[in-house]
N, C-alpha and C positions, 0 to 999 in steps of 0.2 A: 851400423850397418845390419846388424840382427833385427834390429827395431824396425828399420824400414822394410826388411822382407816379411816380417810379421803383419806389419801393416798393409802390406799389398796383398798378402794371403787372405787377411781378413775381408778386404774389400772384394777381393774375388769370391771369397766364399759367401758374402752377402748377396753378390749379384747372382750367384748360382742358385741361391736359395728363393730368388723371387720367381713366383710362378709364371709359367709361359703366357699365359693370357694376359698378365699385367705388362710383361715386357712388350707383348704386341700392342697394347693398348698405348704406353708410352711412345713407342714407335711411330704410330699413326698420329698422335697429337702432335709431336715435333716434327712431322712431314707434312701433315695436312696445314697446319697454320702458316707456314712460309707459303705454300702452294696457293693458298687462297688469298694471302696478302699481294702475290705477284699477278693473280689473275684479276683482281680487283683494281690493281694498279694500271695494268697495260691491256685489259680486255675492256673492262667497263669505263676505262678514263680514256680520254682523246685530247691530244693537243694539238692546235690550229695555228697555223702562221699564215702569213698574208697570201691571199688567195685560195686558202682552204676552205671547204664547206663540210660540215658534219650533218647527217641526217639520221634523226631518231628511227630506230628499228622496233621500238617497244611501245610505241603510241602513248607516251608520257602524257598525263593530264596536268601536271603541275610544273611549273617554270620558276627558278629562283635564279637571278642573275645578278651578280654583283661585279660590276665594271666602273668603278669610282671614276675615271680618266676617259671613259669611252663614250662615244656617240652611238646610240643604238636606234635604227631605223626598223618598224614593224610592216611587214607584207603579209598578205595572205598566202598560205601555204598551197601550192598546186595538187599537191597529194594528201592533205590533212594530217601530214606528220611536221613535227618541229624541226626545222632546219637553221642552222649557225653558219654564217658566211662571214669571214673577215674581208671586208673591202679595202681597208687602209690602216696603216701603221708606220711609225717613224722610228721603228727600233726592229732589227732582226731578232733580237733575244727576246721579244715580247712574245708571249703565247697566251692562247685562249684555251683554258682547260675545261672541257665538258664532262661531267660524272653523272651516270645514271645510277640513282639508289632508290629501290622500291618502284613508286610511280611518280618520283621527283625528278627532274632534270637540274642539276646545279651547274652553273656557268660561272667561272671566275677567271680573272687576269692574272697571269703569273709571269715571273721575268727570271731570265737566266736558266744555268743549267739543272737547276733542281726543281724545273716547272712541274714534273712528274710527281714530285714529293710535295705532300701538303695540300690544303684546300682553302688556305686564307688567301685573300685578294693581295696582289702586290701593292707596296706603298710607293714604289717607284713611279714619278710622273711621267706620263706618256701621253700622245694623241692617237687614237685610232676608231674605226668605225667598224660596227657589227650590223649586219642584216639579218634579222631574226624572222623565218617564215613560221608564221601560227596557222593552225587549224581554225575552223569555224568557231569552235567553242572549246575553252578548257575550265579545268576546276579552278586553279589559282594561279596568279602571275605577281610575283614580287621582283621588283626591278630597282637596282641602284646604280645610277648611271651620271655622266655630265649632261647628256642632253638626249632627249627621247622624241622622235618624230615618227611619222608612220600613217598608214590608211586607217588604221583601227585596231582595237582590242576588245576581246569578248571573253570574260570569265567570271565565276560567280563571285570571287574576291579578286580586286586589283589594287595593289599597293605600288605607287610610283614615288621615289626619292630621287630627285634630280636637280641640276641647276636650273634647267629649263625643259619645259614640256610643251609641244605643240602637235596634237593628234586630230586626225578628222573625225573619227568616230569612237565612242566608247560605249559598251553595253556591259552591264555588272550588276549584280545585287548589292554588293558592298564597295565602294571605292573611296580610296584615300590617296590624295596626290599632295606632295610637299615638294616647293621648289624654292632655290635661293634666288630666283630671277622671275621669269614671266611663265605663266601658264595659259595655254589656248586649247580650247576644246572646241570643235566646230559643231559636232552633233553629239549628245549623251543621251542614255537611258539607262536609270539605275533605280534601286529602291531606296537605300541610303548613301549618302556621300559626304565626304569632308574634302575641301580644297583650301590648302595654304600656300601662299605666294607671297613672297616678300615685295615684289612690284606689282606688275600688272596681272590682271586674272580676267580671262574673258572666256565665258560658257555661252555658247549659242544653240539654239534649237534643243533645248533640253528638256526631258521628261522625268520628272522625280515622283515616285510613288508614295513616299512617307515624308522624308525630310532631308535637307542638305544645309551644309554650312560652308560658306565661301568667306575667306579672310585674306586682306592683304595689309601691307603695312604702307608703303610708300607710293603706291601707283593706283591707275584707275582699275576700278571692278565693274565690270559690265556682265550683266545678267539678261538673258533673253530666253524665256521659256516658250516652248512650242503651243502649249495651251493656256488658255486663260483661267487657271484654277488654282486656288489655295491663297496662301497669305505670305507677305514679304515683310520681314522687320529687318529695319536698316539702321546700323549704329556706326556713326561716322563723324569725325571734325571736319570733314571737307563738305563740297556742295553733293547735292542729289539732283539728278535730272530723271523725269519719269516720262513716258508716253501716255496717251489718252486711255490706255486699257487698264491703267492702274488707279485706284481710287484710295486717297490718304485719309483713313478713317480716324487716325489721331498721329500724334508726331512719331514719325519714323516706322508707322505701321501701314503697308500697303495691301490693300485687298484686291485680289484678280476676281474672286467670285466669293459667294458664300459658303463655299465648301471649306472645311477645316483642313484638308489635306491637299497638297503638301503644305509643310511649314518650312520657309527657306529663310535662314539668318545671313544677312549679308554685313560683315564687319569690315571696316576700313579705317586704319588708324588716322591718317591724314590726307588720304586720296580721296578722289571724285567717285560717287557711285553713279553708274547709269542703269535705269531701268528700261527695258526695251521691249 
């Protein structure tokens, strides 16, 4: 008993010996950290359910969206701000978490009561659809989704990883698209680009400034440039059909003009290659 009293007095004496400014500093640290945590959690993070829409207040220029089980439709924003709208979902517990950090907006799918906590995408299978309103131009767009559709995408860097992609227009300095099924781009303009599709890949009305690679494994690869410039290299075990605008200067090498740019590589494992 005497020992415990002595120990209690020693702790009390130690605390009293701590300078007042240090006590204040420790108090601020243990107060500010929880406050920042909850502000970040509930002020800069938003949960969206079916029918909800989020509008960016900070004019973000970078979008990173991870929604492995969802379909994403891109449309033009009416007010030049990013907006996220949940159009369809098959689970009441499914939530879309939107978080703004710096100049980047993160969008991930969450599931259950713990949706507010954590930033990893849910592994629970579900089917839902998001509509994303984009401004006329952004710095970067990174997207992981089940299916991507829409009117168009415009950003300096665009990275799409999906099961299927079908967009009308793409404008970018650097483009990378990877799909497990089909890729269709109706109109495109970029400096460099890489498109890898397991089945079919169709790129129409395309303008490439420097170089592009399109690769398929089992489907048809269709390439239609807007201007008759540059060289097209074809590597395939399937058939190749070309229009009159192409001149085959050697096996697998087709010339649209004497210009050395752009250089386009078309690779198809077993499918057909169409040069239009």
